[in-house]
C-alpha positions as CSV (number, residue, x, y, z in Angstrom):
1,M,-95.7,51.5,-6.2
2,T,-92.4,50.3,-3.9
3,T,-89.2,51.8,-3.7
4,R,-86.1,49.6,-3.6
5,R,-84.0,51.4,-1.4
6,H,-82.4,48.5,0.2
7,D,-80.9,47.5,-3.1
8,R,-77.9,50.7,-3.2
9,R,-77.7,49.7,0.7
10,V,-76.7,45.7,0.1
11,L,-74.6,46.6,-2.8
12,A,-72.0,49.1,-0.7
13,V,-71.9,47.7,2.1
14,S,-68.8,48.3,4.9
15,P,-67.5,45.7,6.6
16,P,-70.0,45.9,10.0
17,D,-72.6,46.2,6.9
18,E,-71.6,43.4,5.7
19,R,-71.7,41.3,9.0
20,E,-75.0,42.0,10.0
21,L,-76.3,41.5,6.4
22,V,-74.5,37.7,6.6
23,E,-76.4,37.3,10.3
24,R,-79.6,38.3,8.5
25,L,-79.1,35.6,6.0
26,R,-78.3,33.2,8.4
27,R,-81.2,33.5,9.9
28,R,-82.8,32.8,6.7
29,D,-84.4,36.5,6.2
30,E,-86.1,36.8,3.0
31,A,-85.7,40.4,2.6
32,A,-81.9,40.7,2.5
33,F,-81.4,37.5,0.4
34,G,-84.1,39.3,-2.1
35,A,-82.2,42.4,-1.7
36,L,-78.6,40.4,-2.3
37,V,-80.3,38.3,-5.2
38,D,-81.6,41.6,-6.7
39,T,-77.9,43.2,-6.9
40,L,-75.2,41.0,-7.5
41,S,-77.4,39.0,-10.1
42,P,-77.0,40.9,-13.3
43,A,-72.9,41.2,-12.7
44,L,-72.9,37.2,-11.9
45,L,-74.8,36.1,-14.9
46,R,-72.5,38.3,-17.0
47,T,-69.4,36.2,-14.8
48,A,-71.1,33.1,-16.1
49,M,-71.4,34.0,-19.2
50,A,-67.5,34.3,-20.1
51,Y,-67.2,30.1,-18.6
52,V,-70.2,28.4,-19.9
53,P,-71.3,28.6,-23.7
54,S,-74.8,29.8,-23.7
55,R,-77.1,31.9,-21.3
56,A,-79.2,29.8,-20.9
57,V,-76.3,27.4,-19.0
58,A,-75.4,30.5,-17.5
59,E,-78.4,31.4,-15.9
60,E,-78.5,28.0,-14.0
61,V,-75.1,28.6,-12.7
62,V,-76.7,31.6,-11.5
63,Q,-79.4,29.1,-9.7
64,E,-77.1,27.3,-8.4
65,T,-75.0,29.4,-6.8
66,W,-77.5,31.4,-4.8
67,M,-78.2,27.7,-3.8
68,A,-74.9,27.0,-2.9
69,V,-74.9,30.6,-0.9
70,M,-78.2,29.3,0.9
71,R,-76.3,26.2,1.8
72,G,-73.0,27.8,3.1
73,I,-73.8,30.8,4.7
74,D,-72.9,29.1,8.0
75,G,-69.9,27.9,6.9
76,F,-68.8,31.4,5.8
77,Q,-66.1,32.7,7.7
78,G,-66.0,36.9,6.8
79,R,-62.2,35.6,5.7
80,A,-63.1,37.5,2.5
81,S,-66.1,39.9,2.0
82,L,-69.2,38.4,0.9
83,K,-69.5,39.5,-2.5
84,T,-65.9,37.6,-3.1
85,W,-67.1,34.2,-1.6
86,I,-70.4,34.4,-4.0
87,F,-68.4,35.3,-7.0
88,R,-66.0,32.1,-5.8
89,I,-68.8,29.9,-5.6
90,L,-69.9,31.2,-8.8
91,T,-66.5,30.4,-11.1
92,N,-66.4,26.9,-9.3
93,L,-69.4,26.3,-10.6
94,A,-69.9,27.3,-13.7
95,R,-65.9,25.6,-14.5
96,K,-67.4,22.4,-13.5
97,G,-70.5,22.8,-15.1
98,N,-68.6,24.3,-18.2
99,G,-66.9,20.5,-18.8
100,R,-69.7,18.9,-17.7
101,E,-71.5,20.9,-21.1
102,R,-68.7,20.3,-22.9
103,R,-68.9,16.3,-22.1
104,S,-73.0,16.5,-23.5
105,L,-74.0,16.9,-27.2
106,P,-77.9,17.3,-27.5
107,F,-79.0,14.1,-30.0
108,S,-79.7,16.5,-32.8
109,S,-76.2,17.4,-33.1
110,L,-75.1,13.7,-33.9
111,I,-77.4,13.7,-37.3
112,A,-74.9,13.1,-40.1
113,T,-75.5,17.1,-42.4
114,D,-74.2,14.5,-46.0
115,D,-77.2,11.8,-44.4
116,P,-79.2,11.0,-47.1
117,G,-81.7,10.1,-45.1
118,G,-81.4,5.9,-46.5
119,P,-82.1,3.1,-44.0
120,S,-78.3,2.4,-42.0
121,V,-78.9,-1.5,-42.5
122,D,-79.3,-3.1,-46.0
123,P,-83.3,-3.8,-46.1
124,D,-82.3,-7.2,-47.6
125,R,-81.3,-8.1,-44.7
126,F,-84.6,-8.4,-43.3
127,L,-87.9,-10.7,-44.0
128,G,-90.7,-8.8,-45.7
129,A,-93.3,-7.4,-44.5
130,E,-95.9,-10.3,-46.1
131,H,-93.4,-12.8,-44.2
132,E,-96.8,-15.0,-42.6
133,R,-94.8,-15.4,-39.0
134,Y,-92.1,-13.0,-39.0
135,P,-92.5,-10.0,-41.0
136,G,-89.8,-7.2,-40.3
137,H,-87.0,-9.9,-38.4
138,W,-83.8,-10.5,-39.7
139,A,-83.2,-12.9,-42.3
140,L,-80.7,-14.6,-41.1
141,A,-79.6,-15.4,-37.4
142,P,-76.3,-13.9,-36.7
143,T,-73.1,-16.4,-37.0
144,P,-71.1,-16.7,-34.4
145,W,-67.4,-15.1,-35.0
146,P,-64.4,-17.2,-36.0
147,T,-62.8,-18.2,-33.3
148,P,-58.7,-18.1,-33.3
149,R,-56.6,-20.9,-33.9
150,R,-53.8,-21.4,-31.4
151,V,-50.6,-22.3,-32.7
152,C,-47.6,-23.5,-30.2
153,S,-44.2,-23.4,-31.3
154,P,-41.8,-26.4,-29.5
155,A,-39.5,-24.0,-27.7
156,S,-42.6,-22.2,-25.8
157,S,-43.5,-26.0,-25.1
158,A,-39.9,-27.1,-23.9
159,T,-40.7,-25.7,-20.5
160,W,-44.7,-26.4,-20.2
161,S,-45.7,-29.8,-18.2
162,C,-46.6,-32.9,-20.2
163,A,-50.3,-32.0,-20.1
164,R,-50.2,-28.7,-21.6
165,S,-47.8,-29.8,-23.7
166,R,-50.0,-32.4,-25.0
167,R,-52.9,-30.2,-24.9
168,C,-50.6,-27.4,-27.2
169,R,-50.1,-30.3,-29.8
170,R,-53.8,-31.4,-30.0
171,L,-55.2,-27.7,-30.9
172,S,-52.0,-27.2,-33.2
173,A,-52.7,-29.8,-35.1
174,S,-56.9,-29.8,-35.7
């Protein structure tokens, strides 16, 4: 059985120890990263759940946070503590992800609860299954939409060119 003494050291780091931890993370030290993940992940998860609708989404946000930490550790400037920096990454990702989660809907939620389960389109609009050439096809081809008729007033045609006025009168007459 292995002991996890390093977990307590990472949680309560003093500034010199934090600089050492940051350097170890920059060197991609797996033990340092593992200790940091073990220590901060539960608190990150609790924080993420305040921003997102479900635990599953919160777990995804925490995973994205750890990936962002490893991608951005070389740019960490130390103006805030490492823990503050990591939590800020989490909150930014959770806010961005929460907006995305609100805009997406699972297909199962689109089913109407009062739907009797009948067909959406009247079955009489289709050819029967016994039709020899086109079973199940539309019975009638779609009809074109009516085109709106243009009406030109004599007042508006007074400022037009002769050709445009003739064209307008011809359309109005038809």
